C-alpha positions in Angstrom: 4.3 21.7 46.3 6.4 18.8 45.2 3.6 16.4 45.8 1.2 18.5 43.9 3.4 18.7 40.9 3.9 14.8 40.9 0.1 14.3 40.9 -0.4 16.8 38.1 2.4 14.9 36.2 0.7 11.6 36.7 -2.7 12.8 35.8 -1.2 14.3 32.6 0.4 10.9 31.8 -2.8 9.0 32.4 -4.8 11.4 30.3 -2.3 11.2 27.5 -2.3 7.4 27.6 -6.1 7.5 27.5 -6.1 9.8 24.6 -3.7 7.4 22.7 -5.8 4.4 23.4 -9.0 6.2 22.2 -7.3 7.4 19.0 -5.9 3.9 18.4 -9.2 2.3 18.9 -10.9 4.8 16.5 -8.1 4.1 14.0 -8.6 0.4 14.1 -12.4 0.5 13.9 -13.0 1.4 10.2 -16.4 1.4 8.6 -17.0 -0.9 5.5 -16.5 1.9 3.0 -13.1 2.8 4.6 -12.0 -0.8 4.5 -13.1 -1.1 0.8 -11.2 2.1 0.0 -8.0 0.9 1.9 -8.2 -2.4 0.1 -8.5 -0.7 -3.2 -5.5 1.4 -2.4 -3.5 -1.6 -1.4 -4.4 -3.4 -4.7 -3.4 -0.3 -6.7 -0.1 -0.1 -4.9 0.5 -3.8 -5.5 -0.2 -3.5 -9.2 1.9 -0.2 -9.4 4.9 -2.0 -7.8 4.5 -4.9 -10.3 4.3 -2.4 -13.2 7.4 -0.5 -12.1 9.4 -3.6 -11.5 8.6 -4.9 -15.0 9.3 -1.5 -16.5 12.8 -1.5 -14.8 13.3 -5.0 -16.4 12.4 -3.6 -19.8 14.8 -0.8 -19.4 17.6 -3.2 -18.4 16.8 -5.3 -21.4 17.0 -2.3 -23.7 20.3 -1.3 -22.1 21.7 -4.7 -22.7 21.2 -4.2 -26.5 21.9 -0.6 -26.8 24.5 -1.1 -29.5 22.0 -2.9 -31.7 18.8 -0.8 -32.3 16.8 -3.7 -33.7 17.6 -6.0 -30.8 16.9 -3.1 -28.3 13.5 -2.6 -29.9 12.8 -6.4 -29.8 13.7 -6.5 -26.2 11.5 -3.4 -25.4 8.5 -5.0 -27.2 9.1 -8.3 -25.3 9.6 -6.9 -21.7 7.6 -3.6 -21.6 4.6 -4.1 -19.4 1.1 -3.4 -20.2 -0.6 -1.1 -17.9 -3.2 -2.6 -15.8 -6.9 -1.9 -16.6 -9.6 -0.7 -14.1 -11.0 -4.3 -14.3 -7.7 -5.8 -13.3 -7.5 -3.4 -10.4 -10.9 -4.4 -9.3 -10.2 -8.0 -9.6 -7.0 -7.6 -7.4 -9.0 -5.6 -4.8 -11.6 -8.3 -4.7 -9.1 -10.9 -4.1 -7.7 -8.9 -1.1 -11.2 -8.0 0.2 -12.2 -11.7 0.2 -9.7 -12.0 3.1 -11.8 -9.4 5.1 -15.1 -11.0 4.4 -14.4 -14.7 5.0 -14.3 -16.2 8.5 -11.3 -18.6 8.4 
């Protein structure tokens, strides 16, 4: 009985490892459309982080001049970021995608 349980346990472990390898292989093998979608998402995330960082800087600049409304407004105008356009997002994605398509 003990030997049978050990064999069953080993079969279960091997089966589990095989399933994990299969799922990992399937995860790593993306089709071109999935790769493009992933690259676009990465580009958007990069631009979103850049925008958020610049917005935080604009808020800090405004806080620095909170006692003087005119200076605060000037600081806001100077540091508030412009939201990226779809064209800028596409350009960023194309930069990232060029890594995937070049053989270096």
